[in-house]
C-alpha positions as CSV (number, residue, x, y, z in Angstrom):
1,X,-49.5,-10.4,-5.9
2,X,-49.7,-11.6,-9.4
3,X,-52.6,-14.5,-9.9
4,X,-52.2,-15.2,-13.3
5,X,-49.5,-14.8,-16.0
6,X,-49.8,-12.3,-19.0
7,X,-48.8,-13.2,-22.0
8,X,-45.2,-12.3,-22.9
9,X,-46.2,-11.4,-26.7
10,X,-48.8,-9.0,-25.2
11,X,-46.3,-7.1,-23.7
12,X,-43.8,-7.3,-26.3
13,X,-46.6,-6.0,-29.2
14,X,-47.3,-2.9,-26.5
15,X,-43.5,-2.4,-26.5
16,X,-43.4,-2.4,-30.4
17,X,-45.6,0.4,-30.6
18,X,-42.8,2.6,-28.6
19,X,-39.9,2.2,-30.9
20,X,-40.6,4.9,-32.7
21,X,-39.4,7.2,-30.0
22,X,-36.3,4.8,-28.7
23,X,-37.3,5.7,-25.2
24,X,-37.8,3.7,-22.1
25,X,-40.5,2.0,-22.1
26,X,-40.4,1.0,-17.6
27,X,-38.3,2.0,-15.1
28,X,-35.6,-0.6,-13.9
29,X,-36.2,-0.9,-9.9
30,X,-32.6,-2.4,-9.9
31,X,5.8,-15.9,-15.2
32,X,7.2,-17.9,-14.5
33,X,11.0,-18.2,-15.3
34,X,12.3,-21.6,-15.7
35,X,16.1,-21.3,-14.3
36,X,17.9,-20.9,-11.3
37,X,16.6,-17.5,-9.2
38,X,17.4,-15.7,-6.4
39,X,13.9,-16.5,-4.5
40,X,14.5,-14.9,-1.1
41,X,16.8,-13.0,0.9
42,X,17.3,-11.0,4.2
43,X,20.6,-8.6,4.8
44,X,19.7,-6.6,7.3
45,X,18.3,-8.2,10.8
46,X,17.8,-5.7,14.3
47,X,20.2,-7.5,16.5
48,X,23.4,-8.8,15.2
49,X,22.9,-9.4,11.8
50,X,23.6,-13.4,12.3
51,X,19.6,-14.2,10.4
52,X,20.7,-12.8,6.8
53,X,21.1,-15.4,3.6
54,X,19.9,-15.6,0.0
55,X,17.9,-18.4,-1.3
56,X,17.9,-20.2,-4.7
57,X,15.4,-22.3,-6.4
58,X,15.4,-24.0,-9.2
59,X,12.0,-23.3,-10.8
60,X,13.0,-25.3,-14.1
61,X,11.6,-28.8,-14.4
62,X,14.4,-30.7,-14.6
63,X,17.7,-31.0,-12.0
64,X,20.7,-28.3,-12.8
65,X,24.2,-29.1,-11.1
66,X,25.0,-25.6,-10.2
67,X,28.3,-26.4,-9.1
68,X,31.1,-23.7,-9.1
69,X,28.1,-21.0,-10.0
70,X,28.8,-17.8,-7.6
71,X,26.6,-15.2,-5.6
72,X,28.4,-12.0,-5.9
73,X,27.0,-9.3,-4.0
74,X,28.1,-5.5,-4.9
75,X,27.5,-1.9,-4.3
76,X,27.5,1.3,-6.1
77,X,31.3,1.7,-5.1
78,X,32.4,-2.1,-6.1
79,X,32.1,-5.8,-5.5
80,X,31.7,-6.8,-1.9
81,X,31.8,-10.6,-2.1
82,X,31.5,-13.8,-3.7
83,X,30.4,-17.0,-2.6
84,X,31.0,-20.1,-4.9
85,X,28.5,-23.2,-4.9
86,X,30.6,-25.9,-4.0
87,X,31.5,-29.3,-6.9
88,X,28.8,-31.8,-7.1
89,X,25.9,-29.6,-6.1
90,X,22.7,-30.5,-8.4
91,X,19.8,-29.3,-7.3
92,X,16.3,-30.7,-8.3
93,X,13.1,-29.5,-9.8
94,X,11.9,-27.2,-7.0
95,X,14.1,-27.6,-4.9
96,X,16.2,-24.8,-2.8
97,X,19.8,-23.9,-2.0
98,X,20.2,-21.5,1.1
99,X,23.5,-19.1,1.6
100,X,23.4,-17.8,5.4
101,X,25.2,-18.1,8.7
102,X,24.7,-21.1,10.9
103,X,22.0,-19.7,12.7
104,X,20.0,-19.7,9.7
105,X,17.3,-22.7,9.5
106,X,18.0,-25.0,6.6
107,X,21.3,-23.1,5.2
108,X,23.1,-25.6,3.1
109,X,26.4,-23.2,2.5
110,X,27.5,-21.2,5.4
111,X,28.9,-18.1,4.2
112,X,29.6,-15.8,7.2
113,X,28.7,-15.1,10.7
114,X,27.5,-12.1,11.1
115,X,26.7,-8.5,8.3
116,X,27.0,-11.0,5.1
117,X,25.7,-8.7,3.3
118,X,25.4,-4.7,3.3
119,X,22.6,-3.1,5.1
120,X,22.0,-0.4,2.4
121,X,21.8,-0.2,-1.4
122,X,23.5,-3.3,-2.9
123,X,22.9,-5.9,-5.6
124,X,22.7,-9.8,-5.4
125,X,24.1,-10.9,-8.7
126,X,23.9,-14.9,-9.7
127,X,26.5,-15.7,-12.3
128,X,27.3,-19.4,-13.9
129,X,30.6,-20.6,-14.3
130,X,31.3,-18.6,-17.5
131,X,30.4,-15.7,-16.0
132,X,26.9,-15.3,-17.2
133,X,24.4,-13.6,-15.2
134,X,21.5,-15.8,-14.2
135,X,19.7,-13.8,-12.3
136,X,20.2,-10.5,-10.0
137,X,18.3,-8.1,-7.8
138,X,19.2,-4.6,-6.2
139,X,17.9,-4.0,-2.8
140,X,17.0,-0.4,-1.3
141,X,16.9,1.0,-5.0
142,X,15.6,4.3,-3.3
143,X,19.2,5.2,-2.2
144,X,20.9,6.3,-6.0
145,X,20.5,5.3,-9.7
146,X,22.8,2.7,-9.7
147,X,21.4,-0.5,-10.9
148,X,22.3,-3.7,-12.2
149,X,19.5,-5.7,-14.4
150,X,17.3,-4.8,-17.3
151,X,16.7,-1.2,-17.9
152,X,13.2,-1.0,-16.9
153,X,13.3,-2.3,-13.5
154,X,13.3,-0.4,-10.3
155,X,14.7,-3.2,-8.3
156,X,13.2,-3.6,-4.9
157,X,12.7,-0.1,-3.8
158,X,11.9,0.5,0.0
159,X,14.0,0.2,3.2
160,X,14.1,-3.4,4.6
161,X,14.9,-5.2,8.5
162,X,13.9,-8.4,9.9
163,X,12.9,-8.5,13.7
164,X,14.8,-11.2,15.7
165,X,11.3,-12.0,17.3
166,X,9.7,-12.4,14.3
167,X,12.3,-13.1,10.8
168,X,10.5,-11.4,7.5
169,X,12.6,-11.3,4.1
170,X,12.3,-10.4,0.7
171,X,10.1,-13.2,-0.9
172,X,8.8,-14.0,-4.4
173,X,5.4,-13.7,-4.2
174,X,5.7,-17.8,-5.7
175,X,8.4,-19.6,-5.9
176,X,10.0,-18.9,-9.0
177,X,7.3,-16.4,-10.1
178,X,9.7,-14.1,-12.2
179,X,8.4,-10.7,-13.6
180,X,10.5,-7.8,-12.6
181,X,12.0,-7.4,-9.4
182,X,10.0,-4.4,-8.4
183,X,7.1,-6.6,-8.3
184,X,7.9,-10.0,-7.7
185,X,9.4,-9.5,-4.4
186,X,7.1,-8.8,-1.3
187,X,8.0,-8.7,2.5
188,X,6.9,-11.9,3.9
189,X,7.8,-14.3,7.2
190,X,11.0,-15.8,6.3
191,X,11.2,-19.4,4.9
192,X,15.1,-20.2,4.0
193,X,14.5,-23.7,2.3
194,X,10.9,-23.8,2.1
195,X,8.5,-22.6,-0.2
196,X,7.5,-18.9,-0.3
197,X,3.8,-19.9,-1.6
198,X,0.9,-19.2,0.8
199,X,-2.9,-20.2,0.7
200,X,-5.1,-18.4,-2.1
201,X,-7.5,-17.0,1.1
202,X,-9.3,-13.8,1.7
203,X,-10.1,-12.6,4.8
204,X,-13.6,-11.2,6.2
205,X,-14.1,-10.5,9.8
206,X,-15.6,-7.9,12.1
207,X,-13.3,-8.9,15.0
208,X,-16.2,-9.8,17.4
209,X,-15.4,-13.0,18.1
210,X,-11.5,-12.2,18.9
211,X,-10.6,-11.5,22.1
212,X,-9.4,-7.5,22.9
213,X,-5.9,-7.7,22.6
214,X,-5.2,-10.6,20.6
215,X,-3.1,-10.2,17.6
216,X,-4.6,-11.2,13.8
217,X,-2.9,-14.3,12.9
218,X,-3.9,-14.0,9.2
219,X,-1.7,-11.2,9.0
220,X,1.9,-10.3,9.7
221,X,3.9,-7.0,10.6
222,X,7.7,-5.9,9.9
223,X,7.3,-4.5,13.1
224,X,3.6,-5.7,14.8
225,X,0.8,-7.3,13.5
226,X,-2.7,-5.7,13.6
227,X,-4.6,-6.2,17.1
228,X,-8.0,-6.4,18.2
229,X,-9.6,-3.2,20.0
230,X,-12.6,-2.1,21.9
231,X,-12.6,1.0,20.6
232,X,-14.3,2.6,23.4
233,X,-11.7,1.5,25.7
234,X,-8.0,3.5,25.7
235,X,-5.4,1.2,26.4
236,X,-2.0,0.4,25.0
237,X,-3.2,-0.2,21.4
238,X,-5.8,2.3,21.3
239,X,-4.6,5.5,22.2
240,X,-8.1,7.5,22.2
241,X,-11.8,6.6,23.0
242,X,-13.8,5.8,19.7
243,X,-17.7,5.4,19.3
244,X,-18.5,2.1,17.9
245,X,-18.3,1.4,14.1
246,X,-22.1,0.9,12.4
247,X,-21.2,-2.5,12.7
248,X,-20.6,-2.2,16.5
249,X,-18.4,-4.6,18.8
250,X,-14.5,-4.5,18.5
251,X,-12.4,-3.3,15.8
252,X,-8.6,-3.7,14.9
253,X,-5.9,-1.3,14.8
254,X,-2.8,-1.9,12.5
255,X,0.4,-0.2,13.6
256,X,3.1,-0.2,15.9
257,X,2.2,1.0,19.3
258,X,6.0,1.6,19.8
259,X,5.8,4.5,17.1
260,X,7.4,4.9,13.9
261,X,6.4,2.6,10.7
262,X,5.0,-0.2,10.3
263,X,3.7,-2.2,7.6
264,X,1.1,-5.6,7.5
265,X,0.3,-8.0,4.9
266,X,-2.2,-10.2,4.8
267,X,-0.8,-13.8,4.3
268,X,-2.3,-15.0,1.1
269,X,-1.2,-15.9,-2.1
270,X,-1.0,-12.8,-4.5
271,X,-4.2,-11.3,-6.1
272,X,-4.9,-9.4,-9.3
273,X,-8.6,-8.7,-9.3
274,X,-9.5,-7.6,-5.6
275,X,-11.9,-6.2,-3.5
276,X,-10.9,-4.5,-0.3
277,X,-13.5,-2.9,1.7
278,X,-14.1,-1.7,5.6
279,X,-15.5,0.7,7.9
280,X,-12.6,3.0,8.8
281,X,-12.1,5.6,11.6
282,X,-11.3,8.8,9.5
283,X,-10.0,12.0,11.3
284,X,-9.9,14.7,8.6
285,X,-8.6,17.9,10.8
286,X,-5.5,19.4,10.4
287,X,-2.8,18.3,12.5
288,X,-0.4,20.8,14.7
289,X,2.5,22.1,12.9
290,X,5.1,19.5,12.4
291,X,3.4,16.3,13.1
292,X,2.2,14.1,10.0
293,X,0.4,10.6,9.6
294,X,-0.3,8.5,6.4
295,X,-1.5,5.3,6.1
296,X,-1.9,3.1,3.0
297,X,-4.0,0.0,2.2
298,X,-2.8,-1.7,-1.0
299,X,-3.3,-4.2,-3.2
300,X,-1.2,-5.8,-6.1
301,X,1.9,-5.3,-4.4
302,X,3.7,-4.3,-0.5
303,X,5.8,-1.6,0.8
304,X,9.0,-1.4,2.9
305,X,9.4,-2.2,6.6
306,X,9.7,1.2,7.5
307,X,6.7,2.4,5.5
308,X,8.1,5.7,5.2
309,X,6.6,8.4,4.0
310,X,5.6,8.9,1.1
311,X,4.9,13.0,-1.6
312,X,1.6,11.6,-2.5
313,X,0.7,15.7,-2.3
314,X,3.7,16.9,-4.3
315,X,4.9,19.2,-1.7
316,X,7.5,17.1,-0.3
317,X,10.1,16.1,-2.4
318,X,12.5,14.9,-0.1
319,X,9.9,12.2,0.7
320,X,11.4,9.2,-1.8
321,X,11.7,6.1,0.4
322,X,8.1,4.9,0.4
323,X,8.3,2.1,-2.2
324,X,4.6,1.4,-2.2
325,X,4.1,-0.7,-5.0
326,X,0.8,-1.9,-6.7
327,X,-2.6,0.3,-6.1
328,X,-3.5,1.8,-2.8
329,X,-5.7,4.5,-1.0
330,X,-3.5,6.6,0.6
331,X,-3.9,8.8,3.4
332,X,-2.1,12.0,4.6
333,X,-2.9,14.2,7.1
334,X,-0.6,17.0,8.6
335,X,-1.0,20.9,9.6
336,X,-3.2,21.6,6.0
337,X,-5.5,18.8,6.3
338,X,-6.4,15.2,5.4
339,X,-6.7,14.0,2.3
340,X,-7.2,10.9,0.9
341,X,-5.6,9.7,-2.1
342,X,-6.4,7.1,-4.7
343,X,-2.7,6.1,-6.1
344,X,-1.3,3.8,-8.9
345,X,2.4,3.3,-7.3
346,X,3.6,0.7,-10.4
347,X,6.4,-0.3,-9.7
348,X,7.2,1.8,-6.4
349,X,9.9,4.0,-7.6
350,X,9.2,7.8,-6.3
351,X,11.5,10.8,-7.3
352,X,14.5,11.9,-9.6
353,X,15.8,8.4,-9.2
354,X,12.8,6.6,-10.2
355,X,12.6,5.1,-13.9
356,X,8.8,4.9,-13.5
357,X,6.9,7.2,-11.3
358,X,3.8,6.8,-9.6
359,X,0.0,8.4,-10.9
360,X,-2.6,9.9,-8.5
361,X,-5.9,8.6,-9.7
362,X,-7.5,11.0,-7.8
363,X,-8.3,12.8,-4.4
364,X,-10.8,13.3,-2.0
365,X,-9.9,16.6,0.4
366,X,-11.8,15.6,4.0
367,X,-13.6,18.0,5.0
368,X,-12.9,18.6,8.8
369,X,-16.3,17.5,10.7
370,X,-18.5,16.4,7.6
371,X,-16.0,13.6,7.0
372,X,-14.8,12.4,10.6
373,X,-15.5,9.5,12.1
374,X,-16.2,6.0,11.2
375,X,-16.8,5.9,6.9
376,X,-16.8,3.0,4.7
377,X,-14.1,2.8,2.3
378,X,-13.3,0.4,-1.1
379,X,-11.3,-0.6,-3.0
380,X,-11.6,-2.5,-6.3
381,X,-9.4,-3.5,-8.9
382,X,-10.9,-5.4,-12.2
383,X,-8.2,-5.9,-15.1
384,X,-6.5,-2.4,-15.6
385,X,-9.7,-0.9,-13.7
386,X,-8.9,0.8,-10.7
387,X,-12.0,2.2,-8.6
388,X,-12.4,3.8,-5.3
389,X,-15.3,4.5,-2.8
390,X,-15.5,6.5,0.3
391,X,-18.3,7.0,2.4
392,X,-21.8,5.6,1.5
393,X,-23.2,2.6,2.3
394,X,-21.2,-1.1,2.9
395,X,-21.6,-3.1,-0.2
396,X,-22.9,-0.6,-2.2
397,X,-22.1,1.3,-5.1
398,X,-22.4,4.8,-3.7
399,X,-20.5,7.7,-2.2
400,X,-17.7,9.6,-3.6
401,X,-16.3,7.7,-6.3
402,X,-12.7,7.6,-8.2
403,X,-11.8,5.8,-11.2
404,X,-8.9,5.3,-13.1
405,X,-6.6,2.8,-15.0
406,X,-3.3,1.3,-14.3
407,X,-0.7,0.4,-16.7
408,X,0.8,-2.4,-14.9
409,X,-1.5,-4.8,-13.3
410,X,0.3,-7.5,-11.6
411,X,0.0,-10.5,-8.8
412,X,1.0,-8.8,-6.1
413,X,0.0,-8.6,-1.6
414,X,-2.3,-7.2,0.0
415,X,-1.0,-4.3,2.4
416,X,-1.6,-2.1,5.0
417,X,0.8,0.2,6.3
418,X,0.8,3.4,8.7
419,X,3.5,6.1,9.6
420,X,3.2,9.0,12.0
421,X,5.3,11.2,13.5
422,X,2.6,13.3,16.3
423,X,4.4,14.7,19.0
424,X,1.2,14.0,21.6
425,X,0.9,10.1,21.8
426,X,-2.9,10.6,23.0
427,X,-3.6,12.0,19.2
428,X,-2.3,9.6,17.0
429,X,-5.0,7.6,15.0
430,X,-3.6,4.4,13.5
431,X,-5.4,2.7,10.8
432,X,-8.3,1.5,12.6
433,X,-11.1,-0.5,10.8
434,X,-13.7,-2.5,11.5
435,X,-16.2,-5.3,9.2
436,X,-12.8,-5.6,6.6
437,X,-13.7,-7.7,3.5
438,X,-11.0,-8.7,1.2
439,X,-11.7,-10.7,-1.6
440,X,-12.9,-11.0,-5.4
441,X,-16.2,-9.4,-6.8
442,X,-18.8,-12.1,-6.1
443,X,-20.8,-10.5,-9.4
444,X,-20.8,-13.1,-11.7
445,X,-21.7,-13.2,-15.6
446,X,-23.1,-15.9,-17.8
447,X,-24.1,-16.8,-21.0
448,X,-26.1,-19.8,-22.0
449,X,-28.9,-21.3,-24.8
450,X,-28.5,-20.0,-28.1
451,X,-29.2,-17.3,-30.3
452,X,-30.6,-16.1,-33.7
453,X,-28.3,-13.9,-35.8
454,X,-29.9,-11.4,-37.9
455,X,-28.4,-10.4,-41.7
456,X,-26.2,-8.5,-40.0
457,X,-24.4,-11.0,-37.5
458,X,-24.8,-12.3,-33.6
459,X,-26.4,-9.6,-31.3
460,X,-24.3,-9.7,-28.1
461,X,-24.1,-7.9,-25.0
462,X,-22.0,-7.7,-22.1
463,X,-22.3,-5.5,-18.6
464,X,-20.6,-2.3,-18.4
465,X,-19.6,-2.3,-14.6
466,X,-20.3,-5.3,-11.9
467,X,-24.0,-5.9,-10.7
468,X,-23.5,-4.4,-7.2
469,X,-26.4,-2.8,-5.6
470,X,-26.1,0.8,-5.4
471,X,-24.0,1.4,-9.1
472,X,-24.9,4.0,-10.8
473,X,-23.2,3.3,-13.8
474,X,-24.4,-0.6,-14.3
475,X,-25.7,-1.4,-17.9
476,X,-25.6,-3.2,-20.9
477,X,-23.3,-2.7,-23.8
478,X,-24.0,-4.2,-26.7
479,X,-22.7,-5.3,-30.2
480,X,-23.0,-6.9,-33.8
481,X,-26.6,-5.1,-34.2
482,X,-28.4,-3.6,-36.9
483,X,-26.4,-0.6,-38.1
484,X,-28.0,2.4,-37.1
485,X,-31.5,0.2,-36.0
486,X,-33.4,-0.4,-33.3
487,X,-33.3,-3.2,-30.7
488,X,-35.5,-4.2,-27.5
489,X,-33.4,-4.9,-24.1
490,X,-35.5,-7.3,-22.1
491,X,-34.6,-7.6,-18.2
492,X,-36.5,-10.8,-15.8
493,X,-36.0,-12.7,-13.0
494,X,-37.7,-15.9,-13.8
495,X,-36.7,-18.1,-15.9
496,X,-39.6,-20.3,-18.4
497,X,-39.6,-24.3,-17.6
498,X,-39.1,-24.1,-21.2
499,X,-38.0,-21.8,-23.8
500,X,-40.3,-19.9,-25.3
501,X,-40.0,-20.4,-29.3
502,X,-40.9,-16.8,-30.7
503,X,-41.6,-18.5,-33.8
504,X,-45.6,-18.2,-32.9
505,X,-45.8,-14.4,-33.2
506,X,-44.2,-14.7,-36.8
507,X,-40.6,-14.5,-36.1
508,X,-38.3,-17.4,-37.4
509,X,-37.8,-20.8,-36.2
510,X,-34.9,-20.8,-33.5
511,X,-35.7,-17.7,-31.8
512,X,-36.0,-18.6,-28.2
513,X,-37.0,-16.6,-25.0
514,X,-35.5,-17.9,-22.2
515,X,-37.6,-15.6,-19.5
516,X,-40.5,-14.1,-18.6
517,X,-39.7,-10.2,-19.2
518,X,-40.4,-7.8,-16.6
519,X,-38.4,-4.4,-18.2
520,X,-38.0,-3.7,-21.6
521,X,-35.8,-1.1,-23.0
522,X,-35.1,0.4,-26.4
523,X,-31.6,0.7,-27.8
524,X,-30.4,2.7,-30.4
525,X,-27.5,1.4,-32.0
526,X,-25.1,3.3,-34.2
527,X,-23.5,3.3,-37.6
528,X,-21.3,0.5,-36.3
529,X,-24.2,-1.5,-34.7
530,X,-23.3,-0.4,-30.9
531,X,-25.2,0.8,-28.4
532,X,-25.5,0.3,-24.6
533,X,-28.3,1.4,-21.6
534,X,-27.7,2.4,-18.0
535,X,-29.6,0.6,-15.7
536,X,-28.5,1.6,-12.2
537,X,-28.8,-0.4,-9.4
538,X,-30.7,0.2,-6.1
539,X,-28.7,0.6,-3.0
540,X,-30.3,-3.0,-1.7
541,X,-27.1,-4.9,0.0
542,X,-30.1,-7.7,0.8
543,X,-30.3,-8.2,-2.8
544,X,-27.0,-9.4,-3.1
545,X,-27.0,-13.0,-5.3
546,X,-30.0,-11.9,-7.2
547,X,-30.1,-13.4,-11.1
548,X,-30.9,-10.7,-13.4
549,X,-31.7,-12.3,-17.1
550,X,-30.9,-10.3,-20.3
551,X,-31.7,-10.7,-23.9
552,X,-31.5,-8.5,-26.9
553,X,-34.6,-8.5,-29.6
554,X,-32.4,-7.1,-32.5
555,X,-35.1,-5.5,-35.1
556,X,-33.9,-6.3,-39.4
557,X,-35.8,-5.2,-41.8
558,X,-34.2,-7.2,-44.6
559,X,-35.4,-10.2,-42.6
560,X,-38.2,-12.5,-44.7
561,X,-40.5,-12.7,-41.6
562,X,-43.5,-11.1,-40.2
563,X,-42.1,-10.5,-36.9
564,X,-38.1,-9.8,-38.6
565,X,-35.9,-10.2,-35.3
566,X,-32.6,-11.6,-34.5
567,X,-31.9,-12.2,-30.6
568,X,-29.1,-12.9,-28.1
569,X,-28.1,-15.8,-26.3
570,X,-29.2,-15.7,-22.5
571,X,-26.7,-13.8,-20.4
572,X,-27.6,-14.0,-16.8
573,X,-25.9,-11.4,-14.1
574,X,-25.4,-12.1,-10.5
575,X,-25.5,-9.1,-8.1
576,X,-22.5,-9.3,-5.9
577,X,-20.5,-7.0,-3.6
């Protein structure tokens, strides 16, 4: 326990003696469009197809007269239907116009009874009275190379169906959000004549307070919503007995217990930067011949109703209908074994008919027995940086690590999907998780105070990676330094009540130190005045929320002072998860 505070200057001058070696002195402990758009549509449902509709939205800021506008439906063989908006129809800013059957809620224009639009690949094209295309979207694009629309747009790639017992649709992520169709639409609960917008909420639950057998209302499903289970008890929702997760208590399964494929979606606004972390039950053994299982947990996108198998292994070129978009951890198991893939699906195209192609950023071959059981799985997207962790400690940056970049970061949904083809039902293991958390990385960086430039400029810095416990690549990147010079990186956790002016030890006036430095690290700048220092953080989940304070002292022999330094502003890094 410290009883008296040593002078910070004593520490500084001791450190100056070590600069000649430039080594570590002390170990670290730690678009909107603006026009009339096709906003939502349903072209196939599980009954007599009386729930079909196409919704337009006025995404502009003024009323638009859409009298005489036409919704044209075509397939690769030609035009199938054409519906004209009645005269005198004016759509206010933010308002909707719904074509559909009389069974559709809030329908504005009844255009049929059943089977109004093709159940397979087709194009919906909105034209004005001069026949100019105002908007268009091709659905089930996987079926052929035929397209209508911009040359870079895959269209909506996978298959879709809406259940009569739980209506869904292809919905823009937000009303009028318009970048490219492949990424703008996702499957969500149908809302004809009302907004697609959802609240910007995350999800953080260990499921222990929810009754076993209850559905999880924050999630929707194409066929079935996720269900809470007692993992130690076999029932209709849990095909085999499991041990408790490291968190303990109840868990959740994301599947359709009736068999086949299913997708579930978090009922929340789209995300760009996001963390998904959970305990996931992994089966790493090989399946029987002809058996197959696959699941994805994805962000910045969505997938089809059936979540068809994807050819992530490169061994099944016939699997082209999957349609995942965005970024996912995808698990695949067959008679050869089980593998985890970190995939950038981009716009969802797959196979020879695609204009773009998915990119496997990395993979982890799961070892039988060793990788079997409850494992931590984490997916983080930050700008164009994609990171995945398997195993290790929950909330820490340890375990097996895969990193890549995406060329197509986008606003999109969070989804979990599962598909199986397993002869013995008792051998199924649907996607099963506990302590599921979806949200932003809580690590923060703030700059405050004032710096003091050298003759070469202002010393500046930023973290190399978010400050998460256990990250081996956390550190500081610096620039604006004296080329080929020496700098001192200072770290502390306690701010001074009043900034300390280092003028008292010979620095120029205004060279302010804002905290009591506990750790010092020497940085050698390169010829561009850039340098870095890696400071691995220990895996201590309880340390989340700690403020780490940093400043740089940059030594400049051209300064006319007895302590010739410039200093950076105060950078405060808050550890997060």
